[in-house]
C-alpha positions as CSV (number, residue, x, y, z in Angstrom):
1,M,7.9,-93.7,-74.5
2,I,4.2,-94.7,-74.6
3,E,1.8,-92.1,-73.5
4,G,-1.5,-92.7,-71.6
5,S,-3.0,-96.3,-71.8
6,L,-1.3,-97.5,-75.0
7,V,1.2,-100.7,-74.2
8,L,1.8,-101.1,-77.9
9,D,2.0,-98.1,-80.5
10,I,2.8,-98.8,-84.3
11,R,3.2,-95.6,-86.8
12,N,4.1,-96.2,-90.3
13,A,5.9,-99.6,-89.9
14,T,7.5,-101.6,-92.4
15,I,8.5,-105.1,-91.0
16,M,10.9,-107.1,-93.1
17,Q,11.7,-111.0,-93.1
18,E,14.7,-112.0,-95.0
19,E,15.2,-108.9,-96.7
20,Q,11.4,-109.0,-98.1
21,V,9.2,-106.6,-97.2
22,V,5.9,-108.7,-95.2
23,L,4.2,-105.7,-93.9
24,D,4.3,-102.3,-95.4
25,N,3.4,-98.7,-93.7
26,I,1.0,-100.4,-90.9
27,S,-0.2,-98.5,-87.8
28,F,-2.4,-99.9,-84.8
29,D,-1.9,-99.4,-81.3
30,L,-3.2,-101.9,-78.3
31,K,-4.2,-100.1,-74.9
32,K,-3.5,-101.7,-71.3
33,G,-5.7,-104.8,-70.5
34,E,-6.6,-104.9,-74.2
35,F,-6.8,-108.4,-76.2
36,A,-6.4,-108.9,-79.7
37,Y,-6.2,-111.6,-82.2
38,L,-3.5,-111.4,-85.0
39,I,-4.4,-113.4,-88.0
40,G,-3.2,-113.9,-91.5
41,R,-2.0,-117.1,-93.3
42,T,1.3,-118.2,-93.5
43,G,4.1,-115.8,-94.9
44,S,1.5,-112.8,-94.3
45,G,3.8,-111.2,-91.6
46,K,2.6,-112.4,-88.0
47,S,5.8,-113.8,-86.8
48,S,7.9,-111.5,-88.2
49,L,5.9,-108.8,-86.6
50,L,5.9,-110.4,-83.3
51,K,9.6,-110.8,-83.5
52,T,10.2,-107.0,-84.3
53,L,8.0,-106.0,-81.1
54,Y,10.3,-107.8,-78.7
55,A,13.7,-107.0,-80.8
56,D,14.2,-110.1,-82.5
57,L,14.3,-108.5,-86.4
58,P,15.2,-105.0,-86.9
59,L,12.5,-102.4,-87.7
60,E,13.2,-101.3,-91.2
61,S,11.2,-98.0,-91.0
62,G,8.4,-96.4,-88.8
63,E,7.8,-96.2,-85.3
64,I,7.0,-99.0,-82.7
65,S,6.7,-98.2,-79.0
66,I,6.1,-101.1,-76.8
67,A,6.1,-101.5,-72.7
68,G,7.8,-97.9,-73.0
69,F,10.7,-98.7,-75.1
70,D,11.3,-97.3,-78.5
71,I,12.3,-100.2,-80.8
72,A,13.4,-97.9,-83.4
73,S,16.2,-96.8,-81.6
74,I,16.7,-99.8,-78.8
75,K,20.3,-100.6,-77.9
76,R,21.4,-104.2,-77.9
77,S,22.1,-103.8,-74.1
78,E,18.5,-102.3,-73.7
79,V,16.8,-105.6,-75.0
80,P,17.0,-107.7,-72.2
81,M,15.3,-104.9,-70.0
82,L,12.4,-104.7,-72.8
83,R,11.6,-108.4,-72.8
84,R,11.2,-108.2,-68.8
85,R,8.4,-106.2,-69.6
86,L,7.2,-108.7,-72.2
87,G,5.5,-112.0,-71.8
88,I,6.7,-114.1,-75.1
89,I,5.1,-117.2,-75.8
90,F,5.9,-119.9,-78.5
91,Q,4.0,-122.5,-80.6
92,D,6.9,-125.2,-79.4
93,F,7.0,-124.2,-75.7
94,Q,11.0,-123.7,-75.9
95,L,11.3,-124.8,-72.3
96,L,14.8,-126.6,-71.2
97,M,14.1,-130.1,-71.5
98,D,17.2,-131.3,-69.3
99,R,15.8,-129.3,-66.4
100,T,12.7,-129.3,-63.9
101,V,9.8,-127.0,-64.0
102,A,11.2,-125.4,-61.2
103,E,14.7,-124.9,-62.7
104,N,13.0,-123.6,-66.0
105,L,11.5,-121.1,-64.1
106,F,14.6,-120.1,-62.0
107,F,16.6,-119.6,-65.0
108,V,14.3,-116.9,-66.2
109,M,14.2,-115.4,-62.7
110,K,18.4,-115.4,-62.2
111,A,18.5,-114.2,-66.1
112,T,16.4,-111.4,-65.4
113,G,17.7,-110.0,-61.8
114,W,16.3,-112.1,-59.4
115,K,18.5,-113.2,-56.2
116,D,16.3,-113.8,-53.2
117,K,15.6,-117.4,-53.2
118,G,12.8,-117.0,-51.0
119,K,11.1,-114.4,-53.3
120,M,11.9,-116.6,-56.3
121,K,10.2,-119.8,-54.8
122,A,7.3,-117.7,-53.7
123,K,6.9,-116.1,-57.1
124,M,7.6,-119.7,-58.8
125,N,4.4,-121.0,-56.5
126,D,2.3,-117.9,-57.7
127,V,2.6,-118.2,-61.3
128,L,2.3,-121.9,-61.6
129,M,-0.9,-121.6,-59.7
130,K,-2.1,-118.8,-61.9
131,V,-1.9,-121.0,-65.0
132,G,-3.6,-123.9,-62.8
133,L,-0.5,-126.0,-62.1
134,G,-0.2,-126.5,-58.3
135,S,2.5,-129.4,-58.1
136,V,4.8,-129.6,-60.9
137,D,7.5,-128.0,-60.1
138,S,10.0,-131.1,-59.6
139,K,8.9,-132.7,-62.7
140,M,10.8,-132.6,-65.9
141,P,9.2,-131.4,-68.9
142,H,8.8,-135.0,-70.7
143,Q,6.7,-135.9,-67.7
144,L,4.1,-133.2,-68.4
145,S,1.5,-133.3,-71.6
146,G,1.5,-130.8,-74.3
147,G,-1.1,-128.4,-72.5
148,E,0.8,-128.7,-69.2
149,Q,4.0,-127.6,-70.9
150,Q,2.5,-124.5,-72.8
151,R,1.1,-123.7,-69.4
152,V,4.6,-123.8,-67.6
153,A,5.7,-121.5,-70.4
154,V,2.7,-119.1,-69.6
155,A,3.9,-119.3,-66.2
156,R,7.3,-118.1,-67.3
157,S,6.0,-115.4,-69.2
158,L,4.4,-114.0,-66.3
159,I,7.5,-113.9,-63.9
160,N,8.3,-110.3,-64.3
161,D,4.5,-109.0,-64.6
162,P,4.6,-108.2,-68.3
163,Q,2.7,-105.2,-69.6
164,I,2.0,-107.2,-72.5
165,I,2.3,-110.9,-73.6
166,L,3.1,-111.9,-77.3
167,A,1.6,-115.3,-78.3
168,D,2.9,-116.7,-81.4
169,E,0.4,-119.6,-82.2
170,P,0.4,-120.5,-78.7
171,T,-2.2,-123.5,-79.5
172,G,-0.7,-124.8,-82.6
173,N,0.6,-127.9,-81.4
174,L,-2.6,-128.9,-78.9
175,D,-5.7,-130.7,-79.6
176,P,-8.8,-128.3,-79.5
177,E,-9.9,-129.0,-76.1
178,V,-6.6,-128.3,-74.7
179,A,-6.3,-125.5,-77.0
180,D,-9.6,-124.0,-75.5
181,G,-8.2,-124.1,-71.8
182,I,-5.2,-122.2,-73.1
183,L,-7.0,-119.4,-74.7
184,K,-9.3,-119.4,-71.4
185,L,-6.2,-118.7,-69.6
186,F,-4.9,-116.0,-71.5
187,F,-8.5,-114.2,-70.9
188,E,-7.9,-114.7,-67.3
189,I,-4.2,-113.1,-67.4
190,N,-5.9,-110.2,-69.8
191,K,-8.6,-109.6,-67.4
192,G,-5.9,-109.1,-64.4
193,G,-5.0,-105.7,-67.0
194,T,-2.5,-107.2,-69.1
195,A,-2.6,-106.6,-72.7
196,V,-2.5,-110.0,-75.0
197,L,-1.3,-109.8,-78.7
198,M,-2.2,-113.6,-80.0
199,A,-1.2,-115.1,-83.2
200,T,-3.7,-117.9,-84.4
201,H,-4.9,-120.2,-87.0
202,N,-7.7,-121.2,-84.8
203,H,-10.6,-120.1,-86.3
204,N,-13.3,-121.2,-83.8
205,F,-11.5,-119.0,-81.3
206,L,-12.7,-116.1,-83.2
207,E,-16.2,-117.8,-83.6
208,N,-16.7,-118.6,-80.4
209,N,-14.8,-115.8,-78.6
210,P,-15.3,-112.7,-80.8
211,G,-12.8,-110.0,-80.5
212,R,-10.8,-107.5,-82.1
213,V,-9.3,-108.8,-85.0
214,L,-5.7,-107.7,-86.9
215,K,-5.4,-109.4,-90.1
216,C,-2.1,-109.5,-91.9
217,S,-3.2,-109.4,-95.3
218,K,-1.4,-108.1,-98.8
219,H,1.4,-106.7,-96.7
220,A,-1.4,-104.5,-94.6
221,I,-3.0,-104.9,-91.4
222,L,-6.7,-105.0,-91.4
223,D,-8.3,-103.9,-87.5
224,S,-11.7,-105.0,-87.0
225,E,-12.1,-102.0,-84.7
226,K,-12.0,-99.8,-88.1
227,E,-13.3,-101.7,-91.0
228,E,-15.5,-104.8,-91.1
229,F,-14.9,-108.1,-92.5
230,S,-16.8,-111.1,-92.0
231,L,-15.2,-114.5,-90.7
232,R,-15.3,-116.1,-94.3
233,D,-13.2,-112.8,-95.2
234,V,-10.8,-113.6,-92.5
235,W,-10.1,-117.0,-93.1
236,Y,-10.5,-117.7,-96.7
237,Y,-7.9,-115.5,-99.2
């Protein structure tokens, strides 16, 4: 279990992807309400780390505690409970394209134990309002712009009031102006007390909105809270 204000605690962890070590002996933590960028070139381990955090990849060695769960010893039957405490957002939205926005959100609610239809509808309206979408519940995903689809995905991630959001390149398929809007949305969610760990290749985010940076490089994690590196060091290898 996580102690105190830590929502994520990683100690001497080794992260694997297809039998290859991508991150070795890494340690860092994230406090409740903290925001951090996760950066690094393609193949450096960003996505593999996030997948390990939500138990899609096994932890090779070391210790990871997230949202009160021990990833090293988590049972398969506990994984759904873990994911109810996490908000997971992907680059490609991963909406059910043959269902309305409401049906997408209700699908997640039913899968995570919601039963009261009145409470489900109220929660749906609440999360859609939080992401700035007032009246799209009856629309199909293809009727929405890319930015609106990602906002629906963010709304979906908020259904169970997660302790931490794990976002894997959430603006990678969006144009710059829309991407900035999604980043601002994450900041608003973060202000409400939800921790955010966001993998990104968007260097403009860091230049315009400086914050804690975790850099995947040479199988290690460099932490801007513990060591200095310039933006040039971050983006050019």
